[in-house]
N, C-alpha and C positions, 0 to 999 in steps of 0.2 A: 162390826160389833154394834148391836142396837142398845138403846138406852136402858131397857129392862135388864138385859144381860149385865151391863156395866153396873147397874144399881145392885143386882144380886151379888156380883163379885165384890163390890164395896162392903156389903153387909157381911159376907163371909169373912173378909179380911178383918173387919172390926170384931167379929165373933171370936177370933183367935188372937186378938190383940196385936195385929200387924198393921203397920201404916199403909195407907192406900197410895201407892205410887203408880205411875203410868205403866211401867213394866209388869208389876205384880197384877194390876188390873187386867191388862191385855192377855197375859199368860193364863190367868184364871178364867177369863172369858173364853179362851180357846178350849180349855178343859170342860167348861160348862156346856159348850156347844158340841162336844164330842160324843159319839155313840159307842166308842171303844177306847181302850187305853192308847195313849199317844207317846211316841218317842220325843226326845228333845228336838230332833230334826223335823218331825211332823208338826210340832207346835210352831217352829220357825216358819215352815212353809205355809201353814194355816194363817199366820199373822202377816205374811207377805213382806212388803217393803217397810212396814212399820215395826217389824220384829226387832227386839233388842238383840245384841250380839250373843253368841253361843254361851259365853261365860256367864252373862247376866241371866240367861234362861236357866242354865244349870244351877246357879246359886239360888235363884228364886225357887226352883222346884225343890231343892234341898231344904230351904226355909219352910216351904209348904209341908214337906214330909215331917220335919221336926215339930211343926205346930199341930200335926194330926189332921190337917185340912186335905192333904193329898197323900196317896201312898204309891209306892213302887209296886206295880202289879206283877211283874215278872221280868226275867232277863231272857232275851232271845237274840241270837246272833250278836252277842256282846253289847246289847243296847237295852237299857231299862225302859219300861213303858210306865207312864204315869196316868193316874185317874183320880177323881175326887173320891174321898174315903167315905162318903155318906151311905154307900150300900154295904159297908162292912162293919164288923164289930171290932172291939179292941183285940180279940184273940184270933179272929178268923176273917179272911178276905173271901168274898164270893168266888166261886170257881170261874175259870176262864177256859174257853175252848179255842184252840188254834187249828185251822184247817191245814192239813199236810199237803194239800194240792195248791190252793191259791194263797195261803199264808195269812188270810184274814183271821183276826182274833175277835171273839164275841164274849161279852160279859153274860154269865148265866146267873143273873140276880135272883131268879125264881127257883134255883136249885139249892137245896140244903144238904150239906154233908156233915155228919157228926164229927165232933172233934176227936182226934186220936187219943186213946187212953194209954199213957205210957208210964204212969207213976210206979207201977209194980216193977218195972225194969230199971228204975232210977233216973229216967229221963224226965225233964221238966219242959214241956212245950210252952213257948211264950206266944207263938203266932203260927197259924196254919194257913198255907196257901195250896190251892189245888189247880193244877194245869192239866187240862184234858186235851188230847190230840186225836185227830181223825178227819173225816170228810164233813164239810158243812153241807147244808141242804142244797146249796147252789152247785156243789161239785159232786155230790153223791148220785151215782147213776140209778140207784134204787130209791124210790120215794119213801 
């Protein structure tokens, strides 16, 4: 974890009124360096021997979610994936694409999907998530 990443993590923690502790900083640095949503286990692996215990990672992620700094991207194989919330709005998370062949998940931050209109049916949507599945460019036999 380089100095710039640690500095950015500290600024983000301060921006949501959270104390800068070593576990929070290291977990946030792992998310800052990620190109896709990560599970709790993937965060631990990324941090290596310096990783806090699983309970600390879980509680820290929940604190980040409660503060709006991080969100739960989706649930797959009974495991939540977490990512920074900076690419999403209060009502809508950017779409995610999961390859049905290799299992990789990609953030589609450049794709915009309209919010579902449900008021006429009595539903009140508070948050919309879109999970797309298919073959990624690496696994697709057709270009």
